[in-house]
N, C-alpha and C positions, 0 to 999 in steps of 0.2 A: 377384374374387379367390376363390381356393379354399383350404381348409385341406388341408395335406399332412402325412402321418405317415410315420415310418420304423419298419420292423420290426427290433427289435434281435436277433431270433432268426434265425440263418443256417442252422440245421440242416435246415429244410424247403426251402431253395433249392438246386437241383442245382449251382450254381456258387459257393455260399457267400457270396452277396451279401446286403446289407441292402436289402430292397425298399422303395421309396418309393411310397406310395399316396395317391390323392386321396380326400378325405372322400366316403363313400358307396360306395366300391368293395366289391364282394361278396367280395373276397379280403382286405380289411383285417382283420388278426388282432387278437384281444384282446391287450392289452399293448403295442400300437404307441405310439410316442412322437410327440407333436405337434412338427412342425418349424416350423410357422408358416403364414402366408398368402402365396401367390404367385400370379402370373398364369398361369404355365406350369409344366409338369412339369419341364422342363429347369432352370428357376430353383430349384426345390425340391431337385432332385438335386445341383446345384452347391452350394447352401447346406449340404446334408447333408455333402458331401465337405469343405467348408471347416470344418465343425464337428467333423471327425475321423472321420466315417463313410466311410472311404476306399473301402469296397466297396459304396457306395450305387449303386443301379441302379433305373430306373423299372420299375414293375409292368407286365407284358405286357398286362394287362387294362385298366388305367385310365390308364397313363402310357406308351402305346406309343411316343410320339415321343421319349421319354427312355430307352427300353429298349435296352440294348446286348447283354446276354448272358443 
């Protein structure tokens, strides 16, 4: 299992998404919020959406399988 985080700041994302990052990602920003431990990026993104982060999307660098836009 991996720790996943969500970036609450959407201003740096061209689509206004909250990016979900896996622990250790070189793009993980300061101030990211811990989502929890999951086996896959898609599970973390789904959990973020269920928690109210409706614009959650996987990071193109560390969560390519869950990256949509």
